[in-house]
C-alpha positions as CSV (number, residue, x, y, z in Angstrom):
1,X,-5.0,-3.7,-10.7
2,X,-2.3,-4.2,-13.4
3,X,-3.3,-0.7,-14.7
4,X,-2.8,0.8,-11.0
5,X,0.5,-1.1,-10.7
6,X,1.5,0.5,-14.1
7,X,0.9,4.1,-12.7
8,X,3.2,3.4,-9.8
9,X,6.0,1.5,-11.6
10,X,6.3,3.3,-15.1
11,X,7.6,6.6,-13.5
12,X,10.2,4.7,-11.5
13,X,11.3,2.8,-14.5
14,X,11.4,5.7,-16.6
15,X,13.4,7.6,-14.1
16,X,16.0,4.7,-14.0
17,X,16.3,4.7,-17.4
18,X,17.2,8.3,-17.6
19,X,20.1,7.8,-15.4
20,X,23.3,6.7,-16.8
21,X,25.1,3.9,-15.1
22,X,28.5,4.9,-13.6
23,X,31.6,3.7,-15.5
24,X,32.9,1.9,-12.5
25,X,30.6,0.6,-9.7
26,X,31.5,2.3,-6.3
27,X,33.2,-0.1,-3.8
28,X,31.1,-1.2,-1.0
29,X,32.3,0.2,2.2
30,X,33.9,-2.7,4.7
31,X,34.1,-3.0,8.5
32,X,35.1,-5.4,11.1
33,X,32.8,-4.5,13.8
34,X,30.8,-7.2,15.6
35,X,27.3,-6.7,17.0
36,X,26.2,-9.6,19.2
37,X,23.6,-10.0,22.0
38,X,20.4,-11.8,23.0
39,X,16.8,-11.7,22.2
40,X,14.3,-11.9,25.3
41,X,10.6,-11.5,26.0
42,X,10.2,-8.1,27.4
43,X,7.7,-9.2,30.0
44,X,9.5,-12.4,31.3
45,X,13.1,-11.9,30.3
46,X,13.3,-15.6,28.9
47,X,15.0,-15.9,25.7
48,X,13.1,-15.8,22.3
49,X,14.4,-19.1,20.8
50,X,15.2,-19.2,17.1
51,X,14.1,-15.5,16.4
52,X,15.1,-13.9,13.2
53,X,17.3,-10.9,13.9
54,X,17.4,-8.0,11.5
55,X,20.1,-5.3,11.1
56,X,18.8,-2.0,9.8
57,X,20.7,1.3,9.0
58,X,17.3,2.8,8.4
59,X,13.8,1.3,9.1
60,X,12.7,2.8,6.0
61,X,15.0,0.8,3.8
62,X,15.9,-2.8,3.2
63,X,17.9,-4.6,5.9
64,X,21.7,-4.7,6.1
65,X,21.6,-8.3,7.0
66,X,19.6,-10.9,8.7
67,X,20.8,-13.8,11.0
68,X,18.9,-16.4,13.1
69,X,19.2,-16.5,17.0
70,X,20.0,-19.7,18.6
71,X,18.1,-21.8,21.1
72,X,19.4,-19.5,23.9
73,X,18.2,-16.3,21.9
74,X,21.8,-15.4,20.9
75,X,22.8,-14.0,17.8
76,X,26.0,-12.3,16.1
77,X,26.7,-9.9,13.1
78,X,30.2,-9.9,11.8
79,X,32.0,-7.5,9.5
80,X,29.7,-4.6,10.3
81,X,30.5,-1.2,8.8
82,X,30.8,1.8,10.9
83,X,27.5,3.4,11.5
84,X,24.5,3.5,13.6
85,X,22.0,0.6,13.4
86,X,18.6,-0.6,14.7
87,X,18.5,-4.4,15.9
88,X,15.1,-5.8,15.3
89,X,13.9,-9.3,16.4
90,X,11.0,-11.1,14.5
91,X,9.2,-14.1,15.8
92,X,5.6,-15.4,15.8
93,X,3.6,-13.5,18.3
94,X,6.0,-10.6,18.6
95,X,5.0,-7.1,17.5
96,X,7.1,-6.6,14.2
97,X,7.9,-3.5,12.3
98,X,5.1,-4.3,10.0
99,X,2.7,-3.7,12.7
100,X,4.1,-0.1,12.8
101,X,3.7,0.3,9.3
102,X,1.2,3.1,8.5
103,X,-0.1,3.9,5.1
104,X,-0.8,7.3,5.9
105,X,2.8,8.0,6.9
106,X,4.4,5.7,4.1
107,X,7.1,4.3,6.1
108,X,8.2,3.0,9.5
109,X,9.7,5.8,11.5
110,X,9.2,8.7,13.7
111,X,7.8,7.8,17.2
112,X,8.4,4.2,16.4
113,X,12.1,4.3,16.5
114,X,12.2,4.4,20.4
115,X,10.7,0.9,20.3
116,X,13.9,-0.8,18.8
117,X,17.3,-1.4,20.0
118,X,19.9,1.0,18.6
119,X,23.6,0.5,18.5
120,X,26.5,2.4,17.0
121,X,29.9,0.9,16.0
122,X,33.2,2.5,14.4
123,X,34.0,-0.3,12.1
124,X,36.5,-1.9,14.4
125,X,35.0,-2.3,18.0
126,X,32.6,-5.1,19.3
127,X,29.4,-4.4,21.0
128,X,26.7,-6.4,22.7
129,X,23.0,-5.4,23.0
130,X,19.8,-6.8,24.4
131,X,16.8,-6.9,22.1
132,X,13.4,-7.1,23.8
133,X,10.6,-8.7,22.1
134,X,7.1,-7.2,23.0
135,X,4.3,-9.9,22.8
136,X,1.5,-8.9,20.7
137,X,-2.1,-9.6,21.5
138,X,-4.4,-12.1,19.7
139,X,-7.9,-12.1,18.2
140,X,-9.4,-15.5,17.3
141,X,-12.9,-16.8,16.5
142,X,-15.1,-18.8,14.1
143,X,-17.2,-17.6,11.3
144,X,-20.2,-19.7,10.0
145,X,-23.0,-19.3,7.5
146,X,-26.8,-19.1,8.7
147,X,-27.1,-22.9,8.3
148,X,-24.0,-23.4,10.8
149,X,-21.7,-24.5,8.0
150,X,-18.3,-22.9,8.4
151,X,-17.0,-20.2,6.2
152,X,-14.1,-21.7,4.6
153,X,-10.9,-19.9,2.9
154,X,-12.2,-16.4,3.4
155,X,-10.0,-13.5,3.8
156,X,-10.0,-11.9,7.5
157,X,-9.3,-8.3,7.5
158,X,-8.5,-6.0,10.4
159,X,-8.9,-2.4,11.1
160,X,-7.3,-0.3,13.8
161,X,-8.5,2.8,15.4
162,X,-6.1,5.5,15.4
163,X,-7.4,8.6,17.2
164,X,-10.6,9.5,15.5
165,X,-10.0,7.5,12.4
166,X,-10.2,3.8,11.6
167,X,-7.4,2.7,9.0
168,X,-6.6,-0.8,7.7
169,X,-4.0,-2.7,9.8
170,X,-1.5,-4.7,7.5
171,X,-0.6,-8.1,8.6
172,X,0.2,-11.5,6.9
173,X,-2.7,-13.1,5.0
174,X,-5.0,-14.6,7.3
175,X,-7.8,-16.9,5.8
176,X,-10.4,-19.1,7.8
177,X,-9.6,-22.9,7.9
178,X,-11.8,-25.9,7.2
179,X,-13.8,-25.1,10.5
180,X,-14.3,-21.6,9.8
181,X,-11.8,-20.6,12.5
182,X,-9.2,-17.7,12.2
183,X,-6.3,-16.3,14.4
184,X,-4.8,-12.8,14.2
185,X,-1.5,-12.7,16.1
186,X,1.1,-10.2,17.0
187,X,-1.3,-7.1,17.3
188,X,0.1,-4.2,19.3
189,X,-2.2,-2.9,21.9
190,X,-5.2,-1.0,20.6
191,X,-8.7,-1.1,19.4
192,X,-9.6,-3.2,16.5
193,X,-12.5,-4.1,14.1
194,X,-12.7,-7.6,12.4
195,X,-14.0,-7.9,8.9
196,X,-14.4,-10.6,6.3
197,X,-13.9,-10.7,2.5
198,X,-15.6,-13.6,0.9
199,X,-16.4,-12.4,-2.4
200,X,-15.1,-13.8,-5.8
201,X,-12.1,-11.3,-5.8
202,X,-10.9,-12.4,-2.3
203,X,-11.5,-16.1,-3.0
204,X,-9.6,-16.0,-6.2
205,X,-6.7,-14.1,-4.4
206,X,-6.6,-16.6,-1.7
207,X,-6.6,-19.6,-4.1
208,X,-3.6,-18.2,-5.8
209,X,-1.8,-17.5,-2.6
210,X,-1.8,-13.8,-3.2
211,X,-2.2,-11.1,-0.5
212,X,-2.3,-8.1,-3.0
213,X,-6.2,-7.9,-3.3
214,X,-8.5,-7.8,-0.3
215,X,-11.8,-7.6,-2.2
216,X,-15.1,-6.1,-0.8
217,X,-15.7,-6.5,2.9
218,X,-18.7,-8.7,3.2
219,X,-19.4,-8.4,6.9
220,X,-17.9,-7.1,10.2
221,X,-17.9,-8.5,13.7
222,X,-20.6,-9.0,15.2
223,X,-22.3,-9.9,12.0
224,X,-23.1,-6.5,10.5
225,X,-22.6,-5.2,7.0
226,X,-21.3,-1.7,7.9
227,X,-18.2,-0.6,9.6
228,X,-20.2,2.0,11.4
229,X,-22.2,-0.6,13.1
230,X,-19.3,-2.9,13.9
231,X,-18.2,-3.6,17.5
232,X,-14.7,-2.8,18.4
233,X,-12.3,-5.4,19.9
234,X,-9.8,-4.2,22.7
235,X,-6.4,-5.9,22.5
236,X,-3.7,-5.9,25.3
237,X,-0.1,-7.0,25.0
238,X,0.5,-10.6,25.6
239,X,-3.2,-11.6,25.9
240,X,-5.8,-13.5,23.9
241,X,-9.2,-12.2,23.0
242,X,-11.4,-15.3,22.0
243,X,-14.8,-16.1,20.6
244,X,-14.7,-13.1,18.3
245,X,-17.3,-15.1,16.1
246,X,-20.2,-14.1,14.0
247,X,-22.6,-15.5,11.4
248,X,-22.4,-14.5,7.7
249,X,-25.6,-14.1,5.7
250,X,-24.6,-14.9,2.2
251,X,-27.9,-15.0,0.6
252,X,-28.2,-11.3,-0.4
253,X,-25.2,-10.7,-2.4
254,X,-25.7,-8.8,-5.7
255,X,-23.8,-8.1,-8.9
256,X,-23.1,-4.8,-10.4
257,X,-22.2,-4.4,-14.1
258,X,-22.0,-1.9,-16.8
259,X,-19.8,0.0,-19.4
260,X,-17.4,2.7,-19.5
261,X,-17.2,4.9,-22.6
262,X,-16.2,8.2,-23.9
263,X,-18.6,11.1,-23.4
264,X,-20.4,12.3,-26.6
265,X,-19.7,9.1,-28.5
266,X,-20.4,5.3,-28.5
267,X,-16.7,4.5,-28.4
268,X,-16.2,2.0,-25.4
269,X,-13.0,2.5,-23.2
270,X,-10.9,-0.7,-23.8
271,X,-7.9,0.2,-21.7
272,X,-9.2,1.3,-18.4
273,X,-11.0,0.0,-15.3
274,X,-13.4,0.6,-12.5
275,X,-12.7,0.6,-8.7
276,X,-15.4,0.0,-6.2
277,X,-15.4,0.9,-2.5
278,X,-18.0,1.2,0.1
279,X,-19.1,4.8,1.0
280,X,-18.2,4.2,4.8
281,X,-15.3,2.0,4.4
282,X,-12.1,2.7,6.3
283,X,-9.8,4.0,3.7
284,X,-6.0,5.0,4.0
285,X,-5.1,8.3,2.8
286,X,-2.7,7.0,0.1
287,X,-2.1,9.0,-3.1
288,X,0.1,8.9,-6.0
289,X,2.2,11.7,-5.0
290,X,2.7,10.3,-1.6
291,X,3.9,7.1,-3.2
292,X,6.3,9.1,-5.3
293,X,7.7,10.8,-2.4
294,X,8.1,7.5,-0.7
295,X,9.9,6.2,-3.7
296,X,12.2,9.2,-3.9
297,X,13.3,8.7,-0.5
298,X,14.2,5.0,-1.2
299,X,16.8,6.1,-3.8
300,X,18.0,2.9,-5.4
301,X,16.4,0.7,-2.7
302,X,13.8,-0.8,-5.1
303,X,13.7,-4.1,-3.1
304,X,12.0,-2.4,0.0
305,X,9.7,-0.3,-2.1
306,X,8.4,-3.4,-4.0
307,X,8.2,-5.3,-0.6
308,X,5.8,-2.5,0.5
309,X,3.7,-2.6,-2.6
310,X,1.5,-5.4,-1.5
311,X,0.6,-3.3,1.6
312,X,0.0,-0.3,-0.6
313,X,-2.2,-2.3,-2.9
314,X,-4.2,-3.7,0.1
315,X,-5.3,-0.1,0.8
316,X,-6.8,0.5,-2.6
317,X,-10.4,-0.3,-3.3
318,X,-11.6,-3.5,-5.3
319,X,-10.7,-2.8,-8.9
320,X,-11.9,-4.6,-12.2
321,X,-10.3,-4.1,-15.7
322,X,-12.7,-3.5,-18.6
323,X,-12.8,-6.0,-21.6
324,X,-12.5,-5.1,-25.2
325,X,-16.2,-3.7,-25.1
326,X,-15.6,-1.5,-22.2
327,X,-17.6,-3.9,-20.0
328,X,-17.0,-4.3,-16.2
329,X,-18.8,-6.3,-13.5
330,X,-18.4,-6.9,-9.7
331,X,-19.9,-10.1,-8.3
332,X,-20.7,-10.9,-4.6
333,X,-21.6,-7.2,-3.6
334,X,-23.2,-7.0,-0.3
335,X,-26.2,-4.4,0.1
336,X,-24.9,-0.9,0.7
337,X,-23.9,2.4,-0.8
338,X,-20.8,2.5,-3.0
339,X,-18.5,4.9,-4.8
340,X,-17.8,3.5,-8.2
341,X,-14.7,5.3,-10.0
342,X,-14.2,4.8,-13.7
343,X,-10.7,5.5,-15.0
344,X,-8.7,5.3,-18.3
345,X,-5.7,6.8,-20.0
346,X,-6.5,9.9,-21.9
347,X,-6.9,9.7,-25.8
348,X,-4.4,11.2,-28.0
349,X,-5.8,14.6,-29.2
350,X,-5.8,15.0,-33.0
351,X,-2.6,16.6,-34.2
352,X,-0.9,16.2,-30.7
353,X,2.2,14.3,-32.2
354,X,2.9,17.3,-34.6
355,X,6.1,19.2,-33.8
356,X,6.1,22.9,-34.0
357,X,9.0,24.8,-35.8
358,X,11.3,26.2,-33.3
359,X,12.7,29.7,-33.4
360,X,16.5,29.6,-33.0
361,X,16.6,33.2,-32.0
362,X,14.5,32.5,-28.8
363,X,15.9,30.8,-25.6
364,X,14.3,27.2,-25.3
365,X,11.2,27.4,-23.3
366,X,10.5,24.9,-20.3
367,X,9.1,21.7,-21.5
368,X,6.9,19.4,-19.5
369,X,7.3,15.6,-20.1
370,X,3.9,14.0,-19.1
371,X,3.7,10.6,-17.6
372,X,0.5,8.7,-18.9
373,X,-2.5,10.9,-17.9
374,X,-5.7,9.4,-16.5
375,X,-9.1,10.8,-16.6
376,X,-11.6,9.6,-14.0
377,X,-15.4,10.0,-12.9
378,X,-17.0,8.9,-9.7
379,X,-20.7,7.7,-9.4
380,X,-22.6,6.8,-6.2
381,X,-24.5,3.4,-6.3
382,X,-26.8,1.8,-4.0
383,X,-27.3,-1.9,-3.9
384,X,-30.3,-3.2,-2.4
385,X,-32.9,-6.0,-3.4
386,X,-31.8,-6.5,-7.1
387,X,-28.6,-6.4,-9.2
388,X,-27.5,-3.3,-10.8
389,X,-27.0,-3.8,-14.5
390,X,-26.2,-1.6,-17.5
391,X,-24.6,1.3,-15.5
392,X,-22.9,3.6,-17.9
393,X,-20.0,5.7,-16.9
394,X,-19.0,8.4,-19.2
395,X,-15.5,9.8,-19.3
396,X,-14.4,13.0,-20.9
397,X,-11.4,13.7,-23.1
398,X,-9.9,16.1,-20.4
399,X,-8.3,19.4,-20.5
400,X,-4.8,20.6,-20.0
401,X,-3.3,22.7,-17.1
402,X,0.0,24.7,-18.2
403,X,2.0,26.6,-15.8
404,X,5.5,27.4,-14.4
405,X,7.2,26.9,-11.0
406,X,9.6,29.7,-9.7
407,X,11.4,30.4,-6.8
408,X,10.9,33.3,-4.3
409,X,13.3,35.4,-6.5
410,X,11.4,34.4,-9.7
411,X,14.3,32.1,-10.8
412,X,12.7,29.1,-12.7
413,X,12.8,25.9,-10.6
414,X,14.0,22.6,-12.1
415,X,13.8,19.0,-10.8
416,X,10.1,19.5,-9.6
417,X,7.3,17.1,-9.5
418,X,3.7,18.7,-10.0
419,X,0.6,16.8,-9.2
420,X,-3.0,17.5,-9.7
421,X,-6.1,15.7,-8.2
422,X,-9.6,16.3,-9.2
423,X,-11.8,17.5,-6.4
424,X,-13.8,14.8,-4.7
425,X,-12.1,12.0,-6.5
426,X,-10.2,9.2,-4.8
427,X,-6.7,10.6,-4.3
428,X,-4.8,7.6,-5.8
429,X,-6.0,9.0,-9.3
430,X,-3.7,12.1,-9.2
431,X,-1.7,12.9,-12.3
432,X,1.9,14.1,-12.1
433,X,4.5,15.7,-14.6
434,X,8.3,16.1,-14.4
435,X,9.8,19.4,-15.6
436,X,12.6,19.8,-18.1
437,X,14.5,23.2,-18.2
438,X,17.3,24.4,-20.3
439,X,17.6,21.3,-22.3
440,X,18.4,19.1,-19.0
441,X,16.2,16.6,-18.0
442,X,15.4,15.8,-14.4
443,X,14.0,12.5,-13.8
444,X,15.6,11.4,-10.5
445,X,12.8,11.4,-8.0
446,X,15.3,11.6,-5.2
447,X,16.0,15.3,-6.1
448,X,12.3,16.0,-6.6
449,X,10.9,19.0,-4.8
450,X,8.2,18.5,-2.1
């Protein structure tokens, strides 16, 4: 997981290091407008007491400011700079912007904008608005083992059907209590599937109060192993769906273990890992290029990006880092068919660090500065009645792809990000390169080509 985080964060850090800080920080704009109003429930018109009211200039960025509403649902923002804003109320049971977060779109926006109150001020005037909180639906139930004992401290996962696909739905971390009971609140109307992650990875994550790792899904409502066999739960606004309960058979969990090494040798891979996902799992279509585009749009707003990282990480498959011998293992794996992906950073080629003598009479060629490159390989594994041991995954040293990007008039392009993804491999393991032209480096992702 740390290795995957490095893939995300290192390019952003490198880009930031290349930018020279301004000699004098720009002065923040000031304003004297006032935005005030009241938060009410959309269905009853009654006040939403003590709601947290957030002011956004862009729903894809960090909030401008946050203020609490009082017991009458009233709020007030002072010294607001001229501009157009979204006013969003957050309270338990209300559908929040996070409920609209779609990993495939990597952002909150588009059609969701119509759901929120929007106001415009000139930096001098005062305006009032009414913010309507939409009650979400609730799913609750109890999960027990075959012997009727409660399943305690297990991570409850929820998936939402969107058209013809089923994708992970991101909410606050929900775990079963000491009676095996759970409750999912603030769900927008729709069709959902409830799953349970009760393996070692999920339990460790819950014990450390982390939400970044979901672990392997052990079962789905109404007590089946596969998402294709799961029963959908229909949720309506403001209504509660009770008794979404099922029994977990925890006796047939297995262990998968093996080694990752370099092809054609006995050298183990010591800096790499292995990801594991069910073949029929609901997966979010997230890839490294998409994350880079999302980061590019954020500009200097690192706070929002890193606030979204836990949700991005929740979309990734369960991952294990290899030890110094290249060994890996996954415990508490339910029976089924899985896709295991071994990955590692490419080894340095002999002589790759040697610099060639430049010809001063020739113009400087375009150079490509590569971020750390990774090689991957996928294998399909079937878990049945026995543990799977001594699974060997061999990774090749990889090759190189070189080329040029030109405009329609054959003019060389600069400030472009080029990505490559191996066919049939999880899209997250894409590689990328930044291009340097004429001695000028372009690392600012905000100016990257699409």
